[in-house]
C-alpha positions as CSV (number, residue, x, y, z in Angstrom):
1,M,1.7,41.0,-15.6
2,K,0.0,37.5,-16.1
3,S,1.9,34.4,-16.3
4,A,1.9,32.1,-19.5
5,P,-0.8,29.3,-19.2
6,R,0.6,26.1,-17.2
7,G,1.9,23.1,-19.7
8,D,0.5,19.6,-19.5
9,D,1.1,17.7,-16.2
10,T,3.8,15.0,-17.0
11,S,3.5,13.5,-13.8
12,Q,-0.1,12.0,-14.2
13,V,-1.2,8.9,-12.7
14,E,-4.3,6.9,-12.9
15,V,-5.5,3.7,-11.9
16,S,-7.1,2.3,-14.6
17,G,-8.5,-1.2,-13.3
18,I,-8.3,-3.6,-10.5
19,S,-8.4,-7.1,-11.4
20,P,-8.3,-10.5,-9.3
21,H,-4.7,-10.3,-10.4
22,G,-3.5,-7.0,-9.9
23,V,-3.7,-3.2,-10.3
24,W,-3.4,-1.4,-13.8
25,L,-2.0,2.1,-13.5
26,F,-1.8,5.0,-16.4
27,L,1.5,6.6,-16.1
28,G,1.4,9.6,-18.4
29,D,1.5,8.1,-21.9
30,R,2.1,4.3,-20.8
31,E,0.3,1.6,-19.1
32,V,1.9,-0.8,-16.2
33,F,0.3,-3.8,-14.3
34,L,1.1,-4.1,-10.6
35,S,0.8,-7.9,-9.9
36,F,-0.2,-9.0,-6.5
37,D,2.3,-11.6,-6.7
38,E,5.0,-8.8,-6.7
39,F,3.1,-6.2,-4.8
40,P,1.0,-8.2,-2.2
41,W,0.1,-5.4,-0.2
42,F,-2.3,-4.2,-2.6
43,R,-4.4,-7.4,-2.6
44,E,-6.0,-6.9,0.5
45,A,-6.2,-3.1,0.6
46,P,-9.6,-1.2,0.1
47,V,-10.3,-0.1,-3.3
48,A,-10.7,3.4,-2.2
49,G,-6.9,3.4,-1.0
50,V,-5.8,1.8,-4.1
51,L,-7.4,4.5,-6.1
52,H,-5.9,7.3,-4.4
53,V,-2.4,7.1,-5.9
54,E,-0.2,10.3,-6.3
55,R,3.0,10.9,-8.3
56,P,4.7,13.5,-6.6
57,R,7.9,13.2,-8.8
58,P,8.1,11.6,-12.0
59,D,10.0,8.6,-10.7
60,H,8.1,8.1,-7.5
61,L,4.3,7.0,-6.6
62,Y,2.7,7.3,-3.3
63,W,-0.6,6.0,-1.8
64,P,-1.3,8.2,1.0
65,D,-4.1,6.0,2.5
66,L,-2.1,3.0,2.4
67,D,1.4,4.6,3.1
68,I,3.0,2.9,0.3
69,D,5.9,4.5,-1.7
70,L,7.0,2.8,-5.0
71,S,9.9,3.9,-7.5
72,V,8.4,3.9,-10.9
73,D,11.6,2.0,-12.1
74,S,10.4,-0.7,-9.5
75,L,7.3,-1.4,-11.8
76,S,9.2,-2.2,-15.1
77,N,12.1,-3.8,-13.5
78,P,11.2,-5.7,-10.5
79,E,14.2,-7.8,-10.5
80,R,16.4,-4.8,-9.5
81,Y,14.3,-4.5,-6.3
82,P,14.6,-8.0,-4.7
83,L,13.2,-7.1,-1.4
84,I,9.9,-6.0,-3.2
85,S,7.5,-6.5,-0.2
86,R,6.9,-8.1,3.1
87,E,3.3,-8.0,3.8
88,R,2.3,-6.5,7.1
89,P,-0.4,-7.6,9.2
90,D,-3.3,-5.5,10.0
91,R,-2.3,-4.3,13.5
92,R,-5.8,-3.1,14.2
93,L,-7.1,-6.7,14.0
94,Q,-4.8,-8.1,16.4
95,R,-5.0,-7.6,20.3
96,S,-2.6,-5.7,22.0
97,A,-0.2,-7.0,24.6
98,R,-2.1,-4.9,27.2
99,S,-5.4,-6.5,26.5
100,R,-4.1,-9.8,26.8
101,R,-2.1,-9.4,29.9
102,G,-5.9,-7.8,31.2
103,E,-7.5,-10.8,30.2
104,R,-4.9,-12.9,32.2
105,K,-5.6,-10.9,35.4
106,T,-9.6,-11.5,34.6
107,T,-9.2,-15.1,34.8
108,A,-10.3,-17.3,37.8
109,R,-7.4,-19.1,39.5
110,K,-7.8,-22.4,41.1
111,P,-7.2,-22.1,45.0
112,R,-3.8,-23.3,46.3
113,R,-3.8,-26.3,48.5
114,R,-1.7,-26.1,51.6
């Protein structure tokens, strides 16, 4: 027995553009704008990471390369989501505490006077 052909995917999402001010997304039949002012973690993200977006459910967007989850409602009604973002520093660029401690051990000390 053969199944009927699958219907249209109603949960499509596509990045339609990236500008100096934000990211444009097609969500099914509408286009929305994610301003870098309201969604600042996209500002410094690699383009490939921004372009790789998934829509696992109609109300949920996910950028797996960036580990960002957004409610679709937060795009249309950001005032309902006051804690939109706190930018996270790129920890790969920061020295770890272990490396800082190691640096202290390697610095020469002045001999003590007795």
